[in-house]
Backbone of each chain as nested JSON, in Angstrom:
{
  "chains": [
    {"id": "A", "residues": [
      {"number": 1, "name": "MET", "atoms": {"N": [-205.889, 39.905, 47.763], "CA": [-205.668, 40.263, 46.162], "C": [-204.24, 40.81, 46.021]}},
      {"number": 2, "name": "PRO", "atoms": {"N": [-203.745, 40.233, 44.818], "CA": [-202.379, 40.55, 44.746], "C": [-202.172, 42.037, 44.138]}},
      {"number": 3, "name": "THR", "atoms": {"N": [-200.962, 42.377, 44.574], "CA": [-200.954, 44.15, 44.018], "C": [-199.703, 43.874, 42.948]}},
      {"number": 4, "name": "ILE", "atoms": {"N": [-199.761, 44.67, 42.11], "CA": [-198.598, 45.101, 40.952], "C": [-197.887, 46.239, 41.321]}},
      {"number": 5, "name": "VAL", "atoms": {"N": [-196.91, 46.363, 41.381], "CA": [-196.338, 47.892, 41.715], "C": [-195.421, 48.127, 40.511]}},
      {"number": 6, "name": "VAL", "atoms": {"N": [-195.875, 49.361, 39.826], "CA": [-195.101, 50.026, 38.661], "C": [-194.396, 51.2, 39.188]}},
      {"number": 7, "name": "GLU", "atoms": {"N": [-193.046, 51.225, 38.753], "CA": [-192.186, 52.275, 39.127], "C": [-191.733, 53.161, 37.795]}},
      {"number": 8, "name": "VAL", "atoms": {"N": [-192.002, 54.561, 37.855], "CA": [-191.968, 55.191, 36.723], "C": [-190.755, 56.239, 37.266]}},
      {"number": 9, "name": "MET", "atoms": {"N": [-189.928, 56.604, 36.446], "CA": [-188.698, 57.871, 36.646], "C": [-188.827, 58.888, 35.537]}},
      {"number": 10, "name": "PRO", "atoms": {"N": [-188.571, 60.091, 35.856], "CA": [-188.198, 60.813, 34.82], "C": [-186.838, 60.438, 34.082]}},
      {"number": 11, "name": "LYS", "atoms": {"N": [-186.863, 60.573, 32.809], "CA": [-185.896, 60.063, 32.018], "C": [-184.459, 60.803, 32.477]}},
      {"number": 12, "name": "ALA", "atoms": {"N": [-183.456, 60.033, 32.321], "CA": [-182.251, 60.36, 33.038], "C": [-181.227, 61.736, 32.477]}},
      {"number": 13, "name": "GLU", "atoms": {"N": [-181.626, 62.031, 31.306], "CA": [-181.143, 63.423, 30.389], "C": [-182.085, 64.682, 30.915]}},
      {"number": 14, "name": "LEU", "atoms": {"N": [-183.158, 64.237, 31.7], "CA": [-183.85, 65.309, 31.803], "C": [-183.768, 65.925, 32.998]}},
      {"number": 15, "name": "LEU", "atoms": {"N": [-183.819, 67.354, 33.176], "CA": [-183.607, 68.285, 34.289], "C": [-184.858, 67.667, 35.735]}},
      {"number": 16, "name": "ASP", "atoms": {"N": [-184.429, 67.595, 36.884], "CA": [-185.282, 67.284, 37.79], "C": [-185.501, 68.248, 38.721]}},
      {"number": 17, "name": "PRO", "atoms": {"N": [-185.943, 69.511, 38.604], "CA": [-186.122, 70.198, 39.438], "C": [-186.386, 69.916, 41.077]}},
      {"number": 18, "name": "GLN", "atoms": {"N": [-187.317, 69.181, 41.176], "CA": [-187.811, 68.674, 42.62], "C": [-186.642, 67.96, 43.067]}},
      {"number": 19, "name": "GLY", "atoms": {"N": [-186.181, 67.067, 42.455], "CA": [-184.922, 66.265, 43.207], "C": [-183.874, 67.181, 43.442]}},
      {"number": 20, "name": "LYS", "atoms": {"N": [-183.436, 68.226, 42.419], "CA": [-182.53, 69.01, 42.722], "C": [-182.923, 69.74, 44.23]}},
      {"number": 21, "name": "ALA", "atoms": {"N": [-184.117, 70.276, 44.355], "CA": [-184.418, 71.031, 45.521], "C": [-184.181, 70.127, 46.746]}},
      {"number": 22, "name": "VAL", "atoms": {"N": [-184.356, 68.762, 46.631], "CA": [-184.307, 68.009, 48.009], "C": [-182.749, 67.627, 47.927]}},
      {"number": 23, "name": "ALA", "atoms": {"N": [-182.018, 67.626, 46.995], "CA": [-180.48, 67.416, 47.112], "C": [-179.856, 68.648, 47.955]}},
      {"number": 24, "name": "GLY", "atoms": {"N": [-180.287, 69.658, 47.566], "CA": [-180.115, 71.05, 47.945], "C": [-180.178, 71.092, 49.48]}},
      {"number": 25, "name": "ALA", "atoms": {"N": [-181.518, 70.672, 49.648], "CA": [-182.035, 70.858, 51.177], "C": [-181.044, 69.795, 51.812]}},
      {"number": 26, "name": "LEU", "atoms": {"N": [-180.922, 68.726, 51.703], "CA": [-179.883, 67.776, 52.172], "C": [-178.403, 68.467, 52.479]}},
      {"number": 27, "name": "ALA", "atoms": {"N": [-177.899, 68.92, 51.458], "CA": [-176.643, 69.634, 51.554], "C": [-176.96, 70.711, 52.717]}},
      {"number": 28, "name": "ARG", "atoms": {"N": [-177.911, 71.734, 52.617], "CA": [-177.902, 72.601, 53.508], "C": [-178.016, 72.258, 55.018]}},
      {"number": 29, "name": "ILE", "atoms": {"N": [-178.647, 71.077, 55.269], "CA": [-178.747, 70.703, 56.668], "C": [-177.496, 69.59, 57.001]}},
      {"number": 30, "name": "GLY", "atoms": {"N": [-176.51, 69.647, 56.296], "CA": [-175.021, 69.054, 56.618], "C": [-175.094, 67.705, 56.303]}},
      {"number": 31, "name": "LYS", "atoms": {"N": [-176.117, 67.03, 55.39], "CA": [-176.147, 65.665, 55.081], "C": [-175.387, 65.788, 53.493]}},
      {"number": 32, "name": "ASP", "atoms": {"N": [-174.256, 65.725, 53.466], "CA": [-173.59, 65.906, 52.446], "C": [-172.981, 64.772, 51.684]}},
      {"number": 33, "name": "GLY", "atoms": {"N": [-173.187, 63.601, 52.156], "CA": [-172.759, 62.485, 51.296], "C": [-173.494, 61.893, 50.185]}},
      {"number": 34, "name": "PHE", "atoms": {"N": [-174.67, 62.948, 49.757], "CA": [-175.385, 62.266, 48.467], "C": [-175.287, 63.362, 47.384]}},
      {"number": 35, "name": "SER", "atoms": {"N": [-174.957, 62.614, 46.242], "CA": [-174.738, 63.65, 44.944], "C": [-175.85, 64.077, 44.349]}},
      {"number": 36, "name": "SER", "atoms": {"N": [-176.85, 63.431, 44.12], "CA": [-178.097, 63.702, 43.617], "C": [-179.399, 62.875, 43.841]}},
      {"number": 37, "name": "VAL", "atoms": {"N": [-180.427, 63.685, 43.729], "CA": [-181.734, 62.955, 44.174], "C": [-182.643, 62.993, 42.91]}},
      {"number": 38, "name": "ARG", "atoms": {"N": [-183.412, 61.957, 42.707], "CA": [-184.162, 61.966, 41.599], "C": [-185.645, 61.361, 42.015]}},
      {"number": 39, "name": "ILE", "atoms": {"N": [-186.712, 62.166, 41.544], "CA": [-187.941, 61.688, 42.129], "C": [-189.037, 61.229, 41.059]}},
      {"number": 40, "name": "GLY", "atoms": {"N": [-189.633, 59.992, 41.265], "CA": [-190.391, 59.479, 40.267], "C": [-191.644, 59.007, 40.887]}},
      {"number": 41, "name": "LYS", "atoms": {"N": [-192.453, 58.114, 40.475], "CA": [-193.839, 57.725, 40.911], "C": [-193.631, 56.205, 40.911]}},
      {"number": 42, "name": "ARG", "atoms": {"N": [-194.506, 55.914, 42.235], "CA": [-194.658, 54.385, 42.439], "C": [-196.282, 54.263, 42.582]}},
      {"number": 43, "name": "PHE", "atoms": {"N": [-196.306, 53.407, 41.642], "CA": [-198.103, 52.82, 41.445], "C": [-198.231, 51.55, 42.242]}},
      {"number": 44, "name": "GLU", "atoms": {"N": [-199.299, 51.44, 43.014], "CA": [-199.453, 50.113, 43.493], "C": [-200.982, 49.975, 42.783]}},
      {"number": 45, "name": "ILE", "atoms": {"N": [-201.122, 48.766, 42.107], "CA": [-202.068, 48.551, 41.428], "C": [-202.845, 47.039, 42.147]}},
      {"number": 46, "name": "THR", "atoms": {"N": [-203.877, 47.127, 42.391], "CA": [-204.617, 45.788, 43.045], "C": [-205.479, 45.13, 42.078]}},
      {"number": 47, "name": "VAL", "atoms": {"N": [-205.027, 43.989, 41.85], "CA": [-205.901, 43.192, 40.831], "C": [-206.88, 42.155, 41.265]}},
      {"number": 48, "name": "ASP", "atoms": {"N": [-208.004, 42.271, 40.653], "CA": [-209.316, 41.387, 41.332], "C": [-208.889, 39.667, 41.428]}},
      {"number": 49, "name": "GLY", "atoms": {"N": [-208.372, 39.272, 40.109], "CA": [-208.32, 38.002, 39.984], "C": [-206.946, 37.454, 40.301]}},
      {"number": 50, "name": "PRO", "atoms": {"N": [-206.254, 36.265, 39.875], "CA": [-204.846, 35.733, 39.88], "C": [-203.917, 36.838, 38.816]}},
      {"number": 51, "name": "VAL", "atoms": {"N": [-202.873, 36.821, 38.881], "CA": [-201.974, 37.572, 38.029], "C": [-201.752, 36.631, 37.028]}},
      {"number": 52, "name": "THR", "atoms": {"N": [-202.593, 36.452, 35.826], "CA": [-201.962, 35.551, 34.701], "C": [-200.987, 36.359, 33.803]}},
      {"number": 53, "name": "ASP", "atoms": {"N": [-200.605, 35.617, 32.961], "CA": [-199.989, 36.226, 31.685], "C": [-200.64, 37.223, 31.066]}},
      {"number": 54, "name": "ALA", "atoms": {"N": [-201.925, 37.219, 30.869], "CA": [-202.546, 38.083, 30.194], "C": [-202.577, 39.594, 31.085]}},
      {"number": 55, "name": "VAL", "atoms": {"N": [-202.812, 39.358, 32.363], "CA": [-202.729, 40.407, 33.378], "C": [-201.695, 41.029, 33.329]}},
      {"number": 56, "name": "ARG", "atoms": {"N": [-200.388, 40.424, 33.185], "CA": [-199.139, 40.974, 33.226], "C": [-198.852, 41.715, 31.872]}},
      {"number": 57, "name": "ALA", "atoms": {"N": [-199.268, 41.311, 30.781], "CA": [-199.144, 42.151, 29.499], "C": [-199.951, 43.335, 29.765]}},
      {"number": 58, "name": "GLU", "atoms": {"N": [-201.043, 43.055, 30.292], "CA": [-202.317, 44.192, 30.183], "C": [-201.484, 45.458, 31.107]}},
      {"number": 59, "name": "VAL", "atoms": {"N": [-200.931, 45.138, 32.488], "CA": [-200.406, 45.966, 33.107], "C": [-199.079, 46.482, 32.471]}},
      {"number": 60, "name": "GLU", "atoms": {"N": [-198.442, 45.714, 31.715], "CA": [-197.202, 46.603, 30.909], "C": [-197.58, 47.498, 30.004]}},
      {"number": 61, "name": "ALA", "atoms": {"N": [-198.743, 47.155, 29.284], "CA": [-199.357, 48.26, 28.44], "C": [-199.953, 49.538, 29.132]}},
      {"number": 62, "name": "ILE", "atoms": {"N": [-200.583, 49.21, 30.001], "CA": [-200.948, 50.253, 31.023], "C": [-199.776, 51.189, 31.383]}},
      {"number": 63, "name": "ALA", "atoms": {"N": [-198.799, 50.554, 32.214], "CA": [-197.653, 51.245, 32.665], "C": [-197.043, 52.155, 31.531]}},
      {"number": 64, "name": "ASN", "atoms": {"N": [-196.901, 51.506, 30.135], "CA": [-196.251, 52.256, 29.232], "C": [-197.212, 53.533, 28.606]}},
      {"number": 65, "name": "ASP", "atoms": {"N": [-198.293, 53.164, 28.37], "CA": [-199.431, 54.101, 27.485], "C": [-199.942, 55.112, 28.722]}},
      {"number": 66, "name": "ILE", "atoms": {"N": [-200.331, 54.537, 29.813], "CA": [-201.07, 55.15, 30.651], "C": [-200.501, 56.035, 31.963]}},
      {"number": 67, "name": "LEU", "atoms": {"N": [-199.645, 55.044, 32.685], "CA": [-199.158, 55.478, 33.976], "C": [-197.733, 56.512, 33.646]}},
      {"number": 68, "name": "SER", "atoms": {"N": [-197.396, 56.362, 32.347], "CA": [-196.055, 57.241, 32.206], "C": [-196.203, 57.94, 30.918]}},
      {"number": 69, "name": "ASN", "atoms": {"N": [-195.31, 59.087, 30.723], "CA": [-195.36, 59.831, 29.662], "C": [-194.197, 59.4, 28.723]}},
      {"number": 70, "name": "SER", "atoms": {"N": [-194.117, 58.551, 27.966], "CA": [-192.773, 58.032, 27.09], "C": [-191.961, 59.09, 26.74]}},
      {"number": 71, "name": "VAL", "atoms": {"N": [-192.535, 60.468, 26.771], "CA": [-191.667, 61.691, 26.224], "C": [-190.626, 61.832, 27.407]}},
      {"number": 72, "name": "ILE", "atoms": {"N": [-191.094, 61.799, 28.401], "CA": [-190.451, 62.368, 29.548], "C": [-190.07, 61.312, 30.695]}},
      {"number": 73, "name": "GLU", "atoms": {"N": [-190.567, 60.212, 30.41], "CA": [-190.489, 59.072, 31.669], "C": [-190.196, 57.963, 31.252]}},
      {"number": 74, "name": "ASP", "atoms": {"N": [-189.509, 57.101, 32.081], "CA": [-189.21, 55.554, 31.706], "C": [-189.873, 54.798, 32.809]}},
      {"number": 75, "name": "VAL", "atoms": {"N": [-190.337, 53.693, 32.515], "CA": [-190.945, 52.556, 33.347], "C": [-189.668, 51.931, 33.732]}},
      {"number": 76, "name": "VAL", "atoms": {"N": [-189.373, 51.934, 34.991], "CA": [-188.051, 51.416, 35.533], "C": [-188.545, 49.943, 36.148]}},
      {"number": 77, "name": "GLY", "atoms": {"N": [-189.555, 49.839, 36.47], "CA": [-189.9, 48.818, 37.016], "C": [-191.308, 48.179, 37.22]}},
      {"number": 78, "name": "ILE", "atoms": {"N": [-191.621, 46.928, 37.016], "CA": [-192.918, 46.287, 37.483], "C": [-192.547, 45.005, 38.4]}},
      {"number": 79, "name": "HIS", "atoms": {"N": [-193.211, 44.926, 39.46], "CA": [-192.988, 43.921, 40.253], "C": [-194.151, 43.462, 41.012]}},
      {"number": 80, "name": "TYR", "atoms": {"N": [-194.49, 42.06, 41.096], "CA": [-195.707, 41.44, 41.271], "C": [-195.704, 40.869, 42.807]}},
      {"number": 81, "name": "GLU", "atoms": {"N": [-196.451, 41.614, 43.556], "CA": [-196.515, 41.151, 45.101], "C": [-197.706, 40.176, 45.433]}},
      {"number": 82, "name": "THR", "atoms": {"N": [-197.441, 39.141, 46.089], "CA": [-198.353, 38.182, 46.379], "C": [-199.071, 38.564, 47.761]}},
      {"number": 83, "name": "PRO", "atoms": {"N": [-200.2, 38.145, 47.853], "CA": [-200.59, 38.806, 49.138], "C": [-199.826, 38.482, 50.465]}},
      {"number": 84, "name": "ALA", "atoms": {"N": [-198.949, 37.47, 50.304], "CA": [-198.047, 37.148, 51.345], "C": [-196.993, 38.048, 51.639]}},
      {"number": 85, "name": "GLY", "atoms": {"N": [-196.993, 39.091, 50.545], "CA": [-195.875, 39.992, 50.626], "C": [-194.709, 39.885, 49.96]}},
      {"number": 86, "name": "GLU", "atoms": {"N": [-194.409, 38.463, 49.282], "CA": [-193.243, 38.368, 48.547], "C": [-193.573, 38.959, 47.11]}},
      {"number": 87, "name": "THR", "atoms": {"N": [-192.122, 39.455, 46.827], "CA": [-192.007, 40.391, 45.553], "C": [-191.343, 39.321, 44.445]}},
      {"number": 88, "name": "HIS", "atoms": {"N": [-191.772, 39.295, 43.314], "CA": [-190.904, 38.704, 42.327], "C": [-191.318, 39.298, 40.926]}}
    ]},
    {"id": "B", "residues": [
      {"number": 1, "name": "MET", "atoms": {"N": [-171.598, 55.155, 41.058], "CA": [-171.807, 55.355, 42.195], "C": [-173.19, 54.566, 42.622]}},
      {"number": 2, "name": "PRO", "atoms": {"N": [-173.124, 53.993, 43.957], "CA": [-174.469, 53.172, 44.26], "C": [-175.49, 54.142, 44.612]}},
      {"number": 3, "name": "THR", "atoms": {"N": [-176.77, 53.546, 44.289], "CA": [-177.955, 54.16, 44.325], "C": [-178.851, 53.643, 45.499]}},
      {"number": 4, "name": "ILE", "atoms": {"N": [-179.388, 54.348, 46.282], "CA": [-180.502, 54.058, 47.128], "C": [-181.976, 54.362, 46.774]}},
      {"number": 5, "name": "VAL", "atoms": {"N": [-182.977, 53.317, 46.774], "CA": [-184.171, 53.676, 46.417], "C": [-184.934, 53.712, 47.811]}},
      {"number": 6, "name": "VAL", "atoms": {"N": [-185.862, 54.994, 47.843], "CA": [-186.652, 55.19, 48.878], "C": [-187.943, 55.117, 48.289]}},
      {"number": 7, "name": "GLU", "atoms": {"N": [-189.053, 54.386, 48.836], "CA": [-190.513, 54.226, 48.28], "C": [-191.151, 54.725, 49.388]}},
      {"number": 8, "name": "VAL", "atoms": {"N": [-192.214, 55.696, 49.253], "CA": [-193.07, 56.225, 50.108], "C": [-194.456, 56.104, 49.268]}},
      {"number": 9, "name": "MET", "atoms": {"N": [-195.446, 55.866, 50.203], "CA": [-196.853, 55.656, 49.782], "C": [-197.788, 56.344, 50.931]}},
      {"number": 10, "name": "PRO", "atoms": {"N": [-198.879, 56.959, 50.325], "CA": [-199.821, 57.457, 51.145], "C": [-200.449, 56.209, 52.226]}},
      {"number": 11, "name": "LYS", "atoms": {"N": [-200.507, 56.687, 53.508], "CA": [-201.12, 55.921, 54.19], "C": [-202.568, 55.103, 53.965]}},
      {"number": 12, "name": "ALA", "atoms": {"N": [-202.59, 53.875, 54.193], "CA": [-203.651, 53.094, 53.604], "C": [-204.936, 53.652, 53.7]}},
      {"number": 13, "name": "GLU", "atoms": {"N": [-205.273, 53.958, 55.089], "CA": [-206.501, 54.489, 55.428], "C": [-206.906, 56.03, 54.84]}},
      {"number": 14, "name": "LEU", "atoms": {"N": [-206.007, 56.658, 54.081], "CA": [-206.206, 58.003, 53.477], "C": [-206.555, 57.881, 52.162]}},
      {"number": 15, "name": "LEU", "atoms": {"N": [-207.683, 58.785, 52.001], "CA": [-208.201, 58.774, 50.633], "C": [-207.128, 59.137, 49.465]}},
      {"number": 16, "name": "ASP", "atoms": {"N": [-207.221, 58.423, 48.228], "CA": [-205.995, 58.715, 47.483], "C": [-206.54, 59.192, 46.181]}},
      {"number": 17, "name": "PRO", "atoms": {"N": [-207.186, 60.758, 46.045], "CA": [-207.843, 60.731, 44.797], "C": [-207.062, 60.803, 43.389]}},
      {"number": 18, "name": "GLN", "atoms": {"N": [-205.809, 60.846, 43.449], "CA": [-205.227, 60.67, 42.135], "C": [-205.297, 59.14, 41.841]}},
      {"number": 19, "name": "GLY", "atoms": {"N": [-204.958, 58.452, 42.683], "CA": [-205.207, 56.782, 42.572], "C": [-206.708, 56.376, 42.039]}},
      {"number": 20, "name": "LYS", "atoms": {"N": [-207.608, 57.248, 42.656], "CA": [-209.126, 56.99, 42.103], "C": [-209.451, 57.436, 40.822]}},
      {"number": 21, "name": "ALA", "atoms": {"N": [-208.538, 58.7, 40.39], "CA": [-208.847, 59.115, 39.059], "C": [-208.281, 58.1, 38.135]}},
      {"number": 22, "name": "VAL", "atoms": {"N": [-207.101, 57.471, 38.413], "CA": [-206.474, 56.543, 37.455], "C": [-207.363, 55.234, 37.342]}},
      {"number": 23, "name": "ALA", "atoms": {"N": [-207.847, 54.825, 38.498], "CA": [-208.389, 53.492, 38.478], "C": [-209.831, 53.85, 37.627]}},
      {"number": 24, "name": "GLY", "atoms": {"N": [-210.449, 54.902, 37.944], "CA": [-211.63, 55.344, 37.22], "C": [-211.244, 55.335, 35.622]}},
      {"number": 25, "name": "ALA", "atoms": {"N": [-210.032, 55.992, 35.263], "CA": [-209.813, 55.984, 33.832], "C": [-209.767, 54.396, 33.122]}},
      {"number": 26, "name": "LEU", "atoms": {"N": [-209.122, 53.449, 33.998], "CA": [-208.965, 52.182, 33.366], "C": [-210.111, 51.795, 33.258]}},
      {"number": 27, "name": "ALA", "atoms": {"N": [-210.931, 51.692, 34.003], "CA": [-212.381, 51.248, 33.894], "C": [-213.151, 51.576, 32.871]}},
      {"number": 28, "name": "ARG", "atoms": {"N": [-212.886, 52.99, 32.659], "CA": [-213.609, 53.666, 31.575], "C": [-213.122, 53.195, 30.263]}},
      {"number": 29, "name": "ILE", "atoms": {"N": [-212.026, 52.791, 30.088], "CA": [-211.46, 52.387, 28.746], "C": [-211.169, 50.829, 28.74]}},
      {"number": 30, "name": "GLY", "atoms": {"N": [-212.132, 50.179, 29.625], "CA": [-212.536, 48.822, 29.486], "C": [-211.529, 47.929, 30.031]}},
      {"number": 31, "name": "LYS", "atoms": {"N": [-210.497, 48.481, 30.785], "CA": [-209.59, 47.679, 31.612], "C": [-210.048, 47.394, 32.931]}},
      {"number": 32, "name": "ASP", "atoms": {"N": [-210.992, 46.442, 33.238], "CA": [-211.621, 46.512, 34.314], "C": [-211.144, 45.379, 35.308]}},
      {"number": 33, "name": "GLY", "atoms": {"N": [-210.03, 44.842, 35.274], "CA": [-209.636, 43.585, 36.069], "C": [-208.934, 44.327, 37.153]}},
      {"number": 34, "name": "PHE", "atoms": {"N": [-209.007, 45.593, 37.781], "CA": [-208.266, 46.203, 38.523], "C": [-209.289, 47.015, 39.527]}},
      {"number": 35, "name": "SER", "atoms": {"N": [-208.958, 46.389, 40.854], "CA": [-209.693, 47.017, 41.89], "C": [-209.431, 48.63, 42.172]}},
      {"number": 36, "name": "SER", "atoms": {"N": [-208.25, 48.823, 42.678], "CA": [-207.981, 50.24, 43.134], "C": [-206.301, 50.384, 42.606]}},
      {"number": 37, "name": "VAL", "atoms": {"N": [-206.131, 51.76, 42.545], "CA": [-204.903, 52.151, 42.171], "C": [-204.309, 53.178, 43.417]}},
      {"number": 38, "name": "ARG", "atoms": {"N": [-203.169, 53.026, 43.982], "CA": [-202.759, 54.087, 44.749], "C": [-201.238, 54.558, 44.285]}},
      {"number": 39, "name": "ILE", "atoms": {"N": [-201.084, 55.9, 44.43], "CA": [-199.854, 56.33, 43.901], "C": [-199.017, 56.878, 44.783]}},
      {"number": 40, "name": "GLY", "atoms": {"N": [-197.679, 56.706, 44.919], "CA": [-196.808, 57.244, 45.741], "C": [-195.669, 57.975, 45.281]}},
      {"number": 41, "name": "LYS", "atoms": {"N": [-194.463, 58.112, 45.918], "CA": [-193.261, 58.421, 45.329], "C": [-192.111, 57.626, 45.529]}},
      {"number": 42, "name": "ARG", "atoms": {"N": [-191.13, 57.833, 44.472], "CA": [-189.965, 56.866, 44.311], "C": [-188.778, 57.736, 44.396]}},
      {"number": 43, "name": "PHE", "atoms": {"N": [-187.806, 57.609, 45.383], "CA": [-186.69, 58.657, 45.453], "C": [-185.64, 57.614, 44.928]}},
      {"number": 44, "name": "GLU", "atoms": {"N": [-184.616, 58.18, 44.068], "CA": [-183.357, 57.526, 43.812], "C": [-182.417, 58.443, 44.478]}},
      {"number": 45, "name": "ILE", "atoms": {"N": [-181.428, 58.019, 45.424], "CA": [-180.464, 58.902, 45.968], "C": [-179.347, 58.42, 45.605]}},
      {"number": 46, "name": "THR", "atoms": {"N": [-178.247, 58.984, 44.99], "CA": [-176.879, 58.681, 44.616], "C": [-176.139, 59.176, 45.537]}},
      {"number": 47, "name": "VAL", "atoms": {"N": [-175.198, 57.733, 46.378], "CA": [-174.319, 58.124, 47.23], "C": [-172.947, 58.313, 46.77]}},
      {"number": 48, "name": "ASP", "atoms": {"N": [-172.189, 59.122, 47.407], "CA": [-170.942, 59.641, 46.706], "C": [-169.832, 58.511, 46.893]}},
      {"number": 49, "name": "GLY", "atoms": {"N": [-169.812, 57.816, 48.201], "CA": [-168.759, 56.859, 48.647], "C": [-169.679, 55.452, 48.783]}},
      {"number": 50, "name": "PRO", "atoms": {"N": [-169.013, 54.73, 49.489], "CA": [-169.712, 53.21, 49.733], "C": [-170.671, 53.52, 50.799]}},
      {"number": 51, "name": "VAL", "atoms": {"N": [-171.832, 52.382, 50.518], "CA": [-172.976, 52.454, 51.385], "C": [-172.461, 51.95, 52.836]}},
      {"number": 52, "name": "THR", "atoms": {"N": [-172.033, 52.407, 53.444], "CA": [-171.869, 52.046, 54.919], "C": [-172.974, 51.671, 55.842]}},
      {"number": 53, "name": "ASP", "atoms": {"N": [-172.843, 51.197, 56.937], "CA": [-174.204, 51.145, 58.017], "C": [-174.485, 52.547, 58.279]}},
      {"number": 54, "name": "ALA", "atoms": {"N": [-173.148, 53.433, 58.601], "CA": [-173.617, 54.918, 59.035], "C": [-174.436, 55.545, 57.819]}},
      {"number": 55, "name": "VAL", "atoms": {"N": [-174.282, 55.083, 56.654], "CA": [-175.062, 55.648, 55.401], "C": [-176.311, 55.423, 55.355]}},
      {"number": 56, "name": "ARG", "atoms": {"N": [-176.578, 53.839, 55.564], "CA": [-177.843, 53.569, 55.763], "C": [-178.636, 54.129, 56.696]}},
      {"number": 57, "name": "ALA", "atoms": {"N": [-178.088, 54.242, 57.956], "CA": [-178.97, 54.827, 59.142], "C": [-179.275, 56.16, 58.593]}},
      {"number": 58, "name": "GLU", "atoms": {"N": [-178.389, 56.907, 57.967], "CA": [-178.559, 58.271, 57.682], "C": [-179.8, 58.316, 56.625]}},
      {"number": 59, "name": "VAL", "atoms": {"N": [-179.725, 57.503, 55.538], "CA": [-180.876, 57.549, 54.586], "C": [-182.2, 57.112, 55.009]}},
      {"number": 60, "name": "GLU", "atoms": {"N": [-182.302, 56.24, 56.386], "CA": [-183.358, 55.938, 56.946], "C": [-184.027, 57.287, 57.801]}},
      {"number": 61, "name": "ALA", "atoms": {"N": [-183.198, 57.889, 58.385], "CA": [-183.463, 59.003, 59.014], "C": [-184.039, 60.089, 57.869]}},
      {"number": 62, "name": "ILE", "atoms": {"N": [-183.328, 60.26, 56.754], "CA": [-183.565, 61.154, 55.781], "C": [-185.102, 60.86, 55.159]}},
      {"number": 63, "name": "ALA", "atoms": {"N": [-185.254, 59.593, 54.977], "CA": [-186.472, 58.901, 54.686], "C": [-187.73, 59.262, 55.548]}},
      {"number": 64, "name": "ASN", "atoms": {"N": [-187.642, 59.123, 56.686], "CA": [-188.543, 59.395, 57.559], "C": [-188.958, 60.774, 57.963]}},
      {"number": 65, "name": "ASP", "atoms": {"N": [-187.887, 61.679, 58.041], "CA": [-187.849, 62.936, 58.335], "C": [-187.868, 63.898, 57.223]}},
      {"number": 66, "name": "ILE", "atoms": {"N": [-187.643, 63.461, 56.011], "CA": [-187.276, 64.616, 55.047], "C": [-188.409, 64.289, 53.871]}},
      {"number": 67, "name": "LEU", "atoms": {"N": [-188.106, 62.863, 53.534], "CA": [-188.656, 62.492, 52.014], "C": [-190.042, 61.963, 52.442]}},
      {"number": 68, "name": "SER", "atoms": {"N": [-190.649, 61.992, 53.464], "CA": [-191.996, 61.668, 53.705], "C": [-192.639, 62.432, 54.937]}},
      {"number": 69, "name": "ASN", "atoms": {"N": [-193.791, 62.429, 54.943], "CA": [-194.507, 63.388, 55.86], "C": [-195.486, 62.279, 56.548]}},
      {"number": 70, "name": "SER", "atoms": {"N": [-194.837, 61.988, 57.863], "CA": [-195.394, 60.775, 58.728], "C": [-196.613, 60.74, 59.045]}},
      {"number": 71, "name": "VAL", "atoms": {"N": [-197.236, 61.871, 59.011], "CA": [-198.779, 62.07, 59.393], "C": [-199.712, 61.411, 58.336]}},
      {"number": 72, "name": "ILE", "atoms": {"N": [-199.2, 61.53, 56.979], "CA": [-200.065, 61.078, 55.944], "C": [-199.313, 60.208, 55.015]}},
      {"number": 73, "name": "GLU", "atoms": {"N": [-198.02, 59.719, 55.066], "CA": [-197.498, 58.769, 54.557], "C": [-196.766, 57.748, 55.098]}},
      {"number": 74, "name": "ASP", "atoms": {"N": [-196.217, 56.745, 54.601], "CA": [-195.414, 55.603, 55.032], "C": [-194.135, 55.309, 54.192]}},
      {"number": 75, "name": "VAL", "atoms": {"N": [-193.118, 55.033, 54.801], "CA": [-191.811, 54.406, 54.077], "C": [-192.037, 53.114, 53.909]}},
      {"number": 76, "name": "VAL", "atoms": {"N": [-192.309, 52.564, 52.595], "CA": [-192.668, 51.287, 52.451], "C": [-191.722, 50.55, 51.848]}},
      {"number": 77, "name": "GLY", "atoms": {"N": [-190.348, 51.008, 51.566], "CA": [-189.296, 50.405, 51.07], "C": [-187.999, 51.141, 51.107]}},
      {"number": 78, "name": "ILE", "atoms": {"N": [-186.766, 50.513, 51.307], "CA": [-185.469, 51.268, 51.011], "C": [-184.673, 50.006, 50.473]}},
      {"number": 79, "name": "HIS", "atoms": {"N": [-184.304, 50.413, 49.436], "CA": [-183.264, 49.31, 48.492], "C": [-182.131, 49.945, 48.165]}},
      {"number": 80, "name": "TYR", "atoms": {"N": [-181.125, 48.982, 48.103], "CA": [-179.66, 49.518, 48.189], "C": [-179.408, 48.747, 46.57]}},
      {"number": 81, "name": "GLU", "atoms": {"N": [-179.039, 49.623, 45.481], "CA": [-178.736, 49.08, 44.59], "C": [-177.235, 49.305, 44.123]}},
      {"number": 82, "name": "THR", "atoms": {"N": [-176.518, 48.424, 43.81], "CA": [-175.028, 48.317, 43.628], "C": [-174.863, 49.015, 41.977]}},
      {"number": 83, "name": "PRO", "atoms": {"N": [-173.947, 49.607, 41.782], "CA": [-173.75, 50.197, 40.357], "C": [-174.046, 48.958, 39.364]}},
      {"number": 84, "name": "ALA", "atoms": {"N": [-173.786, 47.592, 39.587], "CA": [-174.119, 46.702, 38.787], "C": [-175.358, 46.318, 38.598]}},
      {"number": 85, "name": "GLY", "atoms": {"N": [-176.292, 46.903, 39.444], "CA": [-177.83, 46.862, 39.21], "C": [-178.389, 46.161, 40.258]}},
      {"number": 86, "name": "GLU", "atoms": {"N": [-177.702, 45.326, 40.85], "CA": [-178.347, 44.388, 41.872], "C": [-178.977, 44.915, 43.208]}},
      {"number": 87, "name": "THR", "atoms": {"N": [-180.008, 44.577, 43.169], "CA": [-180.922, 45.263, 44.569], "C": [-181.038, 44.288, 45.403]}},
      {"number": 88, "name": "HIS", "atoms": {"N": [-180.724, 45.079, 46.603], "CA": [-180.874, 43.843, 48.134], "C": [-181.044, 45.004, 49.23]}}
    ]}
  ]
}
């Protein structure tokens, strides 16, 4: 069954305390070539049937209305993976 | 500055209560074409300089050792985005 991947990140202008904590940890262990780390969510949605245009539109609405909070987050990507693992 | 995206998902054989909750919510509001939802993390790491092979190797080690817990999670993708936004 095909899988759709939805990627959600906190809005750029927002403080990301978790990301800052990871960036600080990297610097403390001597990995200092990295200026920032931001952490978001990755959803894998398995679709029962074929990925039609209607399914795409529905996933887009789900991504914006349910999987992300538009006040503090942005949907930064929606990718359609075929069972063979190709992404487009 | 270039951005590296690291994607981490819970291992397939593990129960994903958050994912199940979202899948249940989708079914309850009548969006029933989706058999499962799984939720993972998406890291955006900003690199100070160019993305050399050494930086790639270091990010791979960071992804496996720090950004994911190898007992319950898998690193499912590491993507290198140039400032122009192309991903490879």
